[in-house]
N, C-alpha and C positions, 0 to 999 in steps of 0.2 A: 367806575360805573356808579350811577346815582341810585340811592334807595328811593322808593316811592311810597306814598301813603294812599291807601284805598279808602278815601273819605272825601268830604266836601272841600278840603283844602289840599292842594298839591304842594309839597315842599319844594323849595327852589333847587332845581336839579344842578345848577352851577355850583352850589355850595355843599350839597349833601354827598358825602362819600361813605362807602361801606368797607373800605380796606383800612388796615393799619398804615401808619406813615412811619417808615423806617429808612433813614438815610436819604430822604428826599423822594422816595418811591412809595407808591400805594401798593401795599402788600396784601394779597389774598391768603386765606387759610382754608384747609379742607372743611372745617366746620364754621358755622356762623350762628349768631344768637339773635333773637328778635328784640327790637326796640318797640315798646308799646306806648300808645297814647293813654295816659292814666284816666282821661275823661271818658273814653269810649271803650277802651280795651282793644281797639284795632291795632294791627301791626303797621308800624310806620316803615319798616324795612328790616333787613337783616344785616348785621355788621360782623366783620371778621372776628372770630373768637381766638385772639392771640394767646399763645401759651408761653412756656418758659423759653423756647427756642427764639421766638420773636422778641421776647423781652431782652434776652442776652444780645441778640443782633442789634437791637435799638441802643443798648448801652455801648456796644462797640462802636456803632456809628457816631454816637454822641461824643465818645472819647476821641475818636479820630478827628471829628470836626472841631473839637475844642482846641486842638493844637494851632489852628488858624484863627478861629473866631476870638479866642482869648488874647491874641496878639494884635488884632486889628486896632487901629487908633479908636479911641472912645467916640470920636466924632462920626466915624463910619458906622459903628454900632448904633449910635443915636439916630442917624439918618434912616437906617433900615427899620428900626423900631417905630420911628415917626411915620414911615410909609405904611407899616402894618396898621397903625392907628388910623390913618387916613382911609385905608381900605375898609376897616371896620365901620367907620362912619358912612362911607359910601354905600355899604351893604347893611346898614343897621336894621332896616325893616325886615329883610330876609332873615337875618340872624335872630331877630326877636321872634319871628314866627317858628323858627326851629326850636327855640326854647319853649314856647308855649305848647308846641306839639308833643315834645318828649317829656317835659316837666309838668305841664298843666297850668302853670301860673297865668293869671290874666295878661293879655297882650300888652296892656299899659305897663304892668310891672316888668314884663320881659323887655320892653323898649327901654325902661329905666335901667335895667341890668346891663343892657348892651352899652349904654352911655357910660355907666359906671365902669364896666369892663374895659372899654376902650380908653378911658381916662388913665388907667394904670400904664398902658403902653405909652401914652403921651407923657405922663409924669416921669417914668423911668427912662424914656428917651432923653429927657432933660437931665436927669440925675446921672446918667452915664458919664457925662463930662465933668462931674463934680466929685469924683472919687479922689480925694486928696490924701497925700502922705504928710510926713513931718520931717523937719530937721531939728534934732534935739541937742542942746548944748552938752558937750562932753566934759567929763571931769579931768581928762588928760589933754594937754595942748596939742599933742600930735595925733589926735583922733577926731573923727567926725561920725556922728550917729545919724543914720537915716532910717526912716520907716516907710515901707511901701505897702500898698494894698493890692493883692492879686486874687484872681478868681479861684474859688475852691476846686472847680473841676466840674464833673458831671453831676447834675442834680436830678434826682428822681422825684417827680411831682405827682402826688396821689390826691385826687380831688373828689368832692361829694356831688350829689345830684341836685341839691337845692339851689345852688347858683352855678350852673354848669359852664358858664363862660367867665364870670368875674373871678371865681376861685382859681381859675387857670391863669389869667393875665396878671392877677395880683402877685403870683409867685413867679411866673415865667418872665414878666416884664423886668422884675428886679434881677433875676438870674442872668438874662441875656445882657442887660445893661452892664452887669459886673464882669461879663466875659465868660460866663458859664454856658454850658449847653444842657439840654433837658430831655428827659424821657417822661412823658405824661401818661399816667394810668387813670383815665376818667372813670366815673361811676358807671356801672353796668346799665343803670336805668337811663342815662343821658349822655351817650358817647357822641351823638351827632354834632353837638356844639363844639367839642374838642377837635373833631375832624374838620369842621367848617373853618375853625381858626387855622388849622394846618393848611388848608387850601389857600387861605388869604396870606399866610406866612410865605408860602411858595411864591405867590404873586408879588409879594413885597420884596422879594430878593433875599429873604433870610436863607443863608446857605444850607445845602443839604446836610442833614445830620444835626443841625443846631436845635431844631424843634421836632421831636419824634413823639408819636402817639401809639400806644398799644392798648386798644380796647379789648375787653374780655368779659366773658360771662361771669355770673356769680360763682359758678363751679370752679372756674380757672383763677379767680381772684386771689385766693390764699397762696397758690404756687407762684403766680406772677409777682405778687407783693413781696414774697420771700426773696425772689431773685433780685428785685430792685433794692432790697434792704441789705443783702449780703454780698452782692457782686463787688469785688475789690476795686473795680473801675469806677464805681459810684462813690462820690465823696460827700454827698449831701442828700438828706431826705427832707422833703417838705410835705406835710400831710395835714389835711383838714377833714375831720370826721369825728367819730365817737371816741370817748376816752378809752373805752375797752379796746378798740382796735388800735388806737395810738400806743397803748402799753405793749401790745404784741409787736408792733413795728419797732418800738424802742428796744425791745429785747433782741430782735433780729439785727438792728443796727449796731448794737453794742459789740458784736463779735469783731467788727472791723473798725470800731470807734469812729463812726461817721458823725459828721455834723448833722443836727436835726432841728427842724422847726415844727412844732406841733400846735395846731389850733384845734382844740378838742371841745368837748361838750360844755354847754352852759346851763344855767339854772337861774336866770336873771330875776332878781327882785325888782319890784316897781313900788316904791313907797310914796304914799300921799299923806302929807302932814296936814294938821288942822289949818295951818296958815296958807295952804296952797290955793291957787286959783283953780277951782273945781272944773270949770269949763275947759281950761287949758289942759288940765290933768286928764280929763276924759278924752280929749282929742289926741293927746300923746299916747294914752293907753290903747286907743283904737289902732293907731298907726304901729305901735310897737308890737302889740299882740297878734294882730291879724294879717300883717304883711305876709304874703306867700302862704296864706292859710295857717299861720303859726309855725311854719316849717323853716325857721332860721335859728342859728345858734345863739343869736343875741336877742331874740324876741323874749318878751316877759314870760316867765313861767309861774311867778308867784306875785300876786298883788297884796300889798300890806297897806291898809287904810286906817287912819287914826279914828278913834271912836267918835269924835266930835263931828266929823263930816262923812262918816261911813255910809249912813243910809242915803244921804243926798248923792254921794258919788255913785253908789250902786244903781240907784234909780236912773240917774242921767246916763250912766254907762249902758244900761240895758236899752234905753230908748235909742241911743246912738247906734248900737249894734243892729237893732231892728230897722232903723231908718236908713242907715248908710251902707250896710253890707248886703251884697247880692250874690248868691251862690249860682254857679253855672259854668259852662264851657269857657275856657280862657279866650276863645275866639269871639265870644259874645261881647259886644261893646259895653254893656251895662254890668258885666261881671266884675266883682271885686274879690270873690273867693272862688278859686278854682278847686279841683279835686286834690285830695291827698295823693301821695306818690304811688301807694299800693294798698292792698288789703291789710297787710301787717300794720301799717301806720294807722288805719281806721280802727283796727282791733285794740291798739294801745290806747287811743283816745277813749273808746268805750270802756275799757278796763279801768281807767283812771276815774271816769265819771261814776261808774257803778260802785267802785270802792268808796268814793267820797260820799255818795248818797247813802250807802249802807251804814256810814258812820255819822250821819246826821246833816250832811250838807244839803242845801236847797238849790234846785235848778231854777234860776231866775229867767233865763231864756235859752232856747236851743235844747241840747241834751241828747240828740239822737241822729242817726243817719238821715241824710236829706232825701226827700222824695225822688230826686233825680237818680238815686241808686248809685251803683258802681262804687267809686271811692269818694263820693261827696258826703260831707258832714256839716251839720248845722253849726254856725258860730255859737259857742256856749259860754254862759256866765254862771258861776256857782257862788253862793254866799254861805255863811256859817261854816266856813272851812277851817280846819285845824292843821297844825303841823304834823299830826300823826297820819294824815292821808297821803296816799301814793302820789297824788298830783302835786304835792308840795315837797316830796322827797326825791322824785325822779323828773327828768326832763320829758315833757309830754310830746313835744314836736307836733303839735296840732292845734286846732282852733278852740282851745279850752282856756278860760280865764277864771282861776279860783281866787276868791277874795278872803283874806284873813283880817279880822279886826284886831287892832292893837291899841294900847293905852299910852305908852310913853316912848320917847325917842330911843331910850336905851333898849327897850324891848324890841323895837323894830330892827335896830342894828344887830342885836343878838340873833334874831330869827334869820335876817338876811345873811349873816356870816356863818351860820351853822352848817352850810353846805360844804362839801369837800372840793367844789369847783368854784371858779370865780372869773367869769369872762366879762360880762357886762352887768351893770346895775343902773337903775334909774330912780330918781326921786323928785317930787314936786314940793317946793316950799318957797315962801316969800320972806323968810327970816334970814338975813345975811349971816348971822353968827351960826345958825343951824346949818346953813348951806356949807360953810367951811368945815364944821365938825363932821357932818355926815359924809361929805365927799372924801375927806381924809380917812375916815374909819371904815368905809365899805371895802371889803376884801375882794376887789375885782380889778381887772386890768383897764376897764373903760367905764366912765361914769357919765350918764346923761343927767344934767341938772335942768329941770324944766324943759326937757327935750326927750322925745320918744324915739327919734331916729338920729343916730350919731355917726354912722360910718361915712367916711370921705377919704379920697385918695391922699390928702395931705396929712391924715391922722394915723398914728401908730395903732395897729389892730392886733390884739392878743390878750391873753389872760394870765391869771396867777393860779396857784394851787394846782389841781388836776385839770385845769382848763388849758394847760399847754406850756410851751417854751418858745421864746422868741417873739418878734413883732413883724408884721407885714404892712406894706404901704408906707407912706411918709418918707422922710429922709433917712429913717432908721432901717427901712426894709431892705435896702441894698447891702447893708452891713452883714446880713445873714448869709450872703453868698461871697464874702470876701475873707481872705486870710491876711493877717498882718505879718509882714516880714521885716525883721530888724537886720540892718546892714551896718557893720562897723568898718570904717576905713581907718587903717592905722598907718604908722610910719610917715606921717605928713610933716 
């Protein structure tokens, strides 16, 4: 049955499902939880509130399906992943509207996410046929040494609400290409995208049990997450979300020594040196900070601007914010800034601004809830910010840009590296020697040099320190779902 939306836009009934997907079947549960439009607060529909029983059933279904899926020729897996990609492209407008409805991001951004999301299925459909082993020269003449790569088994995939489609395909594409099967636990705020992908997976001929989805409410999430991390049939955990939650999942996974991939919190610095092209830096800052209303793990959280161009940068940045950013419903064509995901997110932005202002920061533009009400917040720029303020110590995850003035390159690097996380970092400079020095010294997994948007399917995505373990996307992403097996042939 399809969920419905009581508002001006009806969600595409052919793609909206409200049951869990277990072993190829849509599963209802006695209880259901509401999915809300963050822009209006209206209920989009109710989705099955899966619990531990459904989670265990999904794991068993994935385990049973893996016995066949993992032995299929790579070309067959590739063909089915490719068909899934094609169906996503055929339904890209409907999928984007589902994202905007449940996540709130502007429709143009949602359309971009679907293209990005589909590209992972396309990429890993191709990579499925490029999982190569080795023949290693042996030290004894009567032996031969072979190395094979084999799927790890069932992968539990736990994803966030800010990219409700792309965070699934980036993991699931690699897992299925490697020959693994998956159980997806989507964020409680945005389960409809995961279920829509399940509908298309069924249409694409992905066998029953290979792609399973267990949506659940916030109340059920801890118990379901514990099952996925402790069930002995699960061989791999892949999680994107907060560092605090990642640490809990790691503890659960340690009991059975599961393979883990963790893409955790960020606190990205954006450094603008005196040599930078200020106009390009402002354009990059706008894109990096305010995409998805600042609700991305790689968006800039701290702007560090060198004293020589500080005032010029702040003035131009403020004008760009006021000129180019428009707050509103994601379904409004002129909107660039949709709502934040919920009231808790709005309160965190307010808390960071109030703390900064109480310590001497100045509001250059924005600074308060938007007149539209609900979960809308004005894009905000702060100056006179110091490293003692909350907004430079914690990830805000909202439309707040704090600017710190610095004097020397060494000072900027020290501030940037002071965080206990290191996902992405950005800097603008036209000094070639400085570019090499800073790129190598920033303690992050990904660096944007004169670029504010760096994610792509071909590039390895991941961080260092407490920002996580492993890499996703790129040619390296499939390795996270493969075990290396050494075979020694003797007596030859």
